[in-house]
N, CA, C and O atoms as a GROMACS GRO file, in nm:
protein
  264
    1MET      N    1   9.236  -1.683  -2.732
    1MET     CA    2   9.154  -1.750  -2.632
    1MET      C    3   9.210  -1.722  -2.493
    1MET      O    4   9.331  -1.732  -2.471
    2ILE      N    5   9.124  -1.686  -2.402
    2ILE     CA    6   9.164  -1.653  -2.266
    2ILE      C    7   9.152  -1.778  -2.178
    2ILE      O    8   9.051  -1.848  -2.181
    3ASN      N    9   9.258  -1.805  -2.101
    3ASN     CA   10   9.255  -1.916  -2.006
    3ASN      C   11   9.203  -1.860  -1.873
    3ASN      O   12   9.274  -1.787  -1.804
    4LEU      N   13   9.081  -1.895  -1.839
    4LEU     CA   14   9.019  -1.844  -1.716
    4LEU      C   15   9.096  -1.884  -1.590
    4LEU      O   16   9.087  -1.817  -1.487
    5MET      N   17   9.169  -1.993  -1.598
    5MET     CA   18   9.243  -2.041  -1.481
    5MET      C   19   9.359  -1.948  -1.445
    5MET      O   20   9.410  -1.954  -1.333
    6ASN      N   21   9.400  -1.863  -1.538
    6ASN     CA   22   9.512  -1.771  -1.513
    6ASN      C   23   9.465  -1.635  -1.462
    6ASN      O   24   9.547  -1.546  -1.441
    7LEU      N   25   9.334  -1.619  -1.442
    7LEU     CA   26   9.278  -1.492  -1.398
    7LEU      C   27   9.236  -1.500  -1.252
    7LEU      O   28   9.211  -1.609  -1.201
    8PRO      N   29   9.227  -1.385  -1.186
    8PRO     CA   30   9.167  -1.385  -1.052
    8PRO      C   31   9.024  -1.440  -1.060
    8PRO      O   32   8.956  -1.421  -1.161
    9ALA      N   33   8.980  -1.505  -0.956
    9ALA     CA   34   8.851  -1.575  -0.958
    9ALA      C   35   8.734  -1.482  -0.993
    9ALA      O   36   8.646  -1.521  -1.070
   10GLN      N   37   8.732  -1.361  -0.940
   10GLN     CA   38   8.621  -1.271  -0.970
   10GLN      C   39   8.617  -1.232  -1.117
   10GLN      O   40   8.510  -1.224  -1.178
   11GLU      N   41   8.734  -1.207  -1.174
   11GLU     CA   42   8.740  -1.173  -1.315
   11GLU      C   43   8.701  -1.292  -1.402
   11GLU      O   44   8.629  -1.277  -1.501
   12ALA      N   45   8.748  -1.410  -1.364
   12ALA     CA   46   8.713  -1.531  -1.438
   12ALA      C   47   8.562  -1.556  -1.432
   12ALA      O   48   8.502  -1.599  -1.531
   13GLU      N   49   8.503  -1.529  -1.316
   13GLU     CA   50   8.358  -1.545  -1.302
   13GLU      C   51   8.284  -1.453  -1.400
   13GLU      O   52   8.194  -1.498  -1.471
   14ARG      N   53   8.323  -1.326  -1.403
   14ARG     CA   54   8.256  -1.230  -1.492
   14ARG      C   55   8.269  -1.272  -1.639
   14ARG      O   56   8.172  -1.267  -1.715
   15LEU      N   57   8.389  -1.312  -1.676
   15LEU     CA   58   8.409  -1.353  -1.816
   15LEU      C   59   8.332  -1.481  -1.848
   15LEU      O   60   8.276  -1.494  -1.957
   16ALA      N   61   8.330  -1.574  -1.755
   16ALA     CA   62   8.256  -1.699  -1.780
   16ALA      C   63   8.107  -1.671  -1.798
   16ALA      O   64   8.044  -1.728  -1.888
   17TYR      N   65   8.050  -1.583  -1.715
   17TYR     CA   66   7.910  -1.546  -1.733
   17TYR      C   67   7.890  -1.478  -1.868
   17TYR      O   68   7.793  -1.506  -1.939
   18ALA      N   69   7.981  -1.388  -1.904
   18ALA     CA   70   7.969  -1.315  -2.031
   18ALA      C   71   7.972  -1.410  -2.151
   18ALA      O   72   7.909  -1.384  -2.254
   19GLU      N   73   8.047  -1.518  -2.138
   19GLU     CA   74   8.058  -1.615  -2.247
   19GLU      C   75   7.951  -1.724  -2.240
   19GLU      O   76   7.945  -1.811  -2.326
   20GLY      N   77   7.867  -1.718  -2.137
   20GLY     CA   78   7.759  -1.815  -2.125
   20GLY      C   79   7.796  -1.944  -2.054
   20GLY      O   80   7.719  -2.040  -2.056
   21PHE      N   81   7.912  -1.946  -1.991
   21PHE     CA   82   7.954  -2.065  -1.916
   21PHE      C   83   7.908  -2.052  -1.771
   21PHE      O   84   7.989  -2.027  -1.681
   22THR      N   85   7.778  -2.068  -1.749
   22THR     CA   86   7.722  -2.038  -1.618
   22THR      C   87   7.771  -2.131  -1.508
   22THR      O   88   7.794  -2.087  -1.395
   23MET      N   89   7.787  -2.258  -1.538
   23MET     CA   90   7.835  -2.351  -1.434
   23MET      C   91   7.978  -2.318  -1.394
   23MET      O   92   8.012  -2.320  -1.276
   24ALA      N   93   8.062  -2.287  -1.492
   24ALA     CA   94   8.200  -2.247  -1.462
   24ALA      C   95   8.200  -2.117  -1.382
   24ALA      O   96   8.278  -2.102  -1.288
   25ALA      N   97   8.112  -2.024  -1.419
   25ALA     CA   98   8.103  -1.896  -1.348
   25ALA      C   99   8.063  -1.918  -1.203
   25ALA      O  100   8.117  -1.853  -1.113
   26GLU      N  101   7.970  -2.009  -1.179
   26GLU     CA  102   7.929  -2.038  -1.042
   26GLU      C  103   8.045  -2.096  -0.961
   26GLU      O  104   8.060  -2.065  -0.842
   27LEU      N  105   8.125  -2.180  -1.023
   27LEU     CA  106   8.242  -2.235  -0.955
   27LEU      C  107   8.344  -2.126  -0.922
   27LEU      O  108   8.400  -2.124  -0.813
   28PHE      N  109   8.366  -2.036  -1.018
   28PHE     CA  110   8.458  -1.925  -0.992
   28PHE      C  111   8.404  -1.834  -0.882
   28PHE      O  112   8.481  -1.780  -0.803
   29ALA      N  113   8.273  -1.817  -0.876
   29ALA     CA  114   8.212  -1.736  -0.769
   29ALA      C  115   8.239  -1.801  -0.633
   29ALA      O  116   8.271  -1.732  -0.536
   30LYS      N  117   8.226  -1.933  -0.626
   30LYS     CA  118   8.253  -2.003  -0.500
   30LYS      C  119   8.400  -1.990  -0.463
   30LYS      O  120   8.434  -1.971  -0.346
   31ILE      N  121   8.487  -2.001  -0.562
   31ILE     CA  122   8.631  -1.985  -0.536
   31ILE      C  123   8.658  -1.844  -0.482
   31ILE      O  124   8.733  -1.828  -0.386
   32ALA      N  125   8.599  -1.744  -0.544
   32ALA     CA  126   8.618  -1.606  -0.500
   32ALA      C  127   8.570  -1.588  -0.356
   32ALA      O  128   8.636  -1.522  -0.276
   33ASP      N  129   8.455  -1.647  -0.324
   33ASP     CA  130   8.403  -1.639  -0.186
   33ASP      C  131   8.499  -1.705  -0.088
   33ASP      O  132   8.526  -1.652   0.020
   34LEU      N  133   8.551  -1.821  -0.125
   34LEU     CA  134   8.645  -1.892  -0.038
   34LEU      C  135   8.775  -1.814  -0.021
   34LEU      O  136   8.831  -1.811   0.088
   35GLU      N  137   8.822  -1.752  -0.128
   35GLU     CA  138   8.943  -1.671  -0.117
   35GLU      C  139   8.921  -1.551  -0.025
   35GLU      O  140   9.009  -1.516   0.053
   36ALA      N  141   8.804  -1.489  -0.035
   36ALA     CA  142   8.773  -1.375   0.052
   36ALA      C  143   8.765  -1.420   0.198
   36ALA      O  144   8.814  -1.352   0.288
   37GLU      N  145   8.704  -1.536   0.221
   37GLU     CA  146   8.696  -1.589   0.358
   37GLU      C  147   8.836  -1.622   0.411
   37GLU      O  148   8.867  -1.595   0.526
   38ARG      N  149   8.920  -1.682   0.325
   38ARG     CA  150   9.057  -1.713   0.364
   38ARG      C  151   9.132  -1.586   0.404
   38ARG      O  152   9.200  -1.582   0.506
   39ASP      N  153   9.118  -1.484   0.322
   39ASP     CA  154   9.187  -1.358   0.351
   39ASP      C  155   9.139  -1.298   0.482
   39ASP      O  156   9.219  -1.246   0.560
   40SER      N  157   9.010  -1.304   0.506
   40SER     CA  158   8.953  -1.253   0.631
   40SER      C  159   9.006  -1.331   0.751
   40SER      O  160   9.040  -1.273   0.854
   41LEU      N  161   9.012  -1.462   0.738
   41LEU     CA  162   9.063  -1.546   0.847
   41LEU      C  163   9.212  -1.522   0.871
   41LEU      O  164   9.258  -1.525   0.985
   42GLN      N  165   9.287  -1.500   0.764
   42GLN     CA  166   9.429  -1.469   0.780
   42GLN      C  167   9.447  -1.336   0.852
   42GLN      O  168   9.535  -1.323   0.938
   43ASP      N  169   9.365  -1.238   0.819
   43ASP     CA  170   9.371  -1.109   0.888
   43ASP      C  171   9.338  -1.125   1.036
   43ASP      O  172   9.405  -1.068   1.122
   44GLU      N  173   9.236  -1.204   1.064
   44GLU     CA  174   9.196  -1.228   1.203
   44GLU      C  175   9.307  -1.301   1.278
   44GLU      O  176   9.335  -1.268   1.394
   45ALA      N  177   9.369  -1.399   1.215
   45ALA     CA  178   9.478  -1.473   1.278
   45ALA      C  179   9.594  -1.379   1.310
   45ALA      O  180   9.656  -1.389   1.416
   46GLU      N  181   9.624  -1.290   1.218
   46GLU     CA  182   9.733  -1.194   1.241
   46GLU      C  183   9.698  -1.100   1.357
   46GLU      O  184   9.784  -1.069   1.440
   47ARG      N  185   9.573  -1.055   1.360
   47ARG     CA  186   9.529  -0.968   1.470
   47ARG      C  187   9.542  -1.039   1.604
   47ARG      O  188   9.588  -0.981   1.702
   48LEU      N  189   9.501  -1.165   1.608
   48LEU     CA  190   9.511  -1.244   1.731
   48LEU      C  191   9.656  -1.269   1.770
   48LEU      O  192   9.690  -1.267   1.888
   49ARG      N  193   9.742  -1.293   1.670
   49ARG     CA  194   9.884  -1.311   1.697
   49ARG      C  195   9.943  -1.185   1.760
   49ARG      O  196  10.022  -1.193   1.854
   50ASP      N  197   9.903  -1.070   1.708
   50ASP     CA  198   9.950  -0.943   1.764
   50ASP      C  199   9.904  -0.927   1.908
   50ASP      O  200   9.980  -0.880   1.994
   51GLN      N  201   9.780  -0.965   1.935
   51GLN     CA  202   9.729  -0.956   2.072
   51GLN      C  203   9.806  -1.048   2.166
   51GLN      O  204   9.837  -1.010   2.278
   52VAL      N  205   9.837  -1.168   2.120
   52VAL     CA  206   9.912  -1.263   2.202
   52VAL      C  207  10.051  -1.206   2.232
   52VAL      O  208  10.099  -1.215   2.345
   53CYS      N  209  10.115  -1.148   2.131
   53CYS     CA  210  10.247  -1.089   2.152
   53CYS      C  211  10.240  -0.976   2.254
   53CYS      O  212  10.327  -0.964   2.340
   54THR      N  213  10.138  -0.895   2.245
   54THR     CA  214  10.120  -0.785   2.340
   54THR      C  215  10.099  -0.839   2.481
   54THR      O  216  10.158  -0.789   2.577
   55LEU      N  217  10.016  -0.941   2.494
   55LEU     CA  218   9.990  -1.000   2.625
   55LEU      C  219  10.116  -1.066   2.682
   55LEU      O  220  10.143  -1.056   2.801
   56GLU      N  221  10.192  -1.134   2.597
   56GLU     CA  222  10.316  -1.196   2.643
   56GLU      C  223  10.414  -1.090   2.691
   56GLU      O  224  10.484  -1.109   2.791
   57SER      N  225  10.420  -0.979   2.620
   57SER     CA  226  10.509  -0.870   2.659
   57SER      C  227  10.466  -0.811   2.793
   57SER      O  228  10.550  -0.784   2.879
   58ARG      N  229  10.337  -0.790   2.810
   58ARG     CA  230  10.286  -0.737   2.939
   58ARG      C  231  10.313  -0.835   3.052
   58ARG      O  232  10.350  -0.793   3.162
   59LEU      N  233  10.295  -0.963   3.026
   59LEU     CA  234  10.320  -1.064   3.128
   59LEU      C  235  10.468  -1.062   3.167
   59LEU      O  236  10.501  -1.069   3.285
   60ALA      N  237  10.556  -1.054   3.068
   60ALA     CA  238  10.699  -1.049   3.096
   60ALA      C  239  10.733  -0.926   3.179
   60ALA      O  240  10.815  -0.933   3.271
   61ASP      N  241  10.670  -0.812   3.148
   61ASP     CA  242  10.693  -0.690   3.225
   61ASP      C  243  10.648  -0.708   3.370
   61ASP      O  244  10.716  -0.664   3.464
   62LEU      N  245  10.534  -0.772   3.388
   62LEU     CA  246  10.482  -0.796   3.523
   62LEU      C  247  10.575  -0.888   3.602
   62LEU      O  248  10.601  -0.865   3.720
   63GLU      N  249  10.623  -0.991   3.535
   63GLU     CA  250  10.714  -1.086   3.602
   63GLU      C  251  10.844  -1.018   3.639
   63GLU      O  252  10.901  -1.048   3.745
   64ASP      N  253  10.892  -0.928   3.554
   64ASP     CA  254  11.018  -0.857   3.582
   64ASP      C  255  11.001  -0.759   3.697
   64ASP      O  256  11.097  -0.730   3.768
   65SER      N  257  10.881  -0.706   3.715
   65SER     CA  258  10.861  -0.607   3.821
   65SER      C  259  10.840  -0.670   3.958
   65SER      O  260  10.838  -0.599   4.059
   66GLU      N  261  10.825  -0.799   3.962
   66GLU     CA  262  10.803  -0.866   4.092
   66GLU      C  263  10.929  -0.889   4.168
   66GLU      O  264  10.927  -0.943   4.278
   0.00000   0.00000   0.00000
């Protein structure tokens, strides 16, 4: 017996649909969507953090040149 909770959400969704557990599959689909959104937001946060670091560095350079 496979424990769907130990699988990645997308894989658990596919298996749940294959076994006829449609409500569980829909929940796993929502989890997969939320995980994808989380990953996207984490990437965006990292990109913004990099931009802030770059701007802080440029600001420090400007202050040093005055």
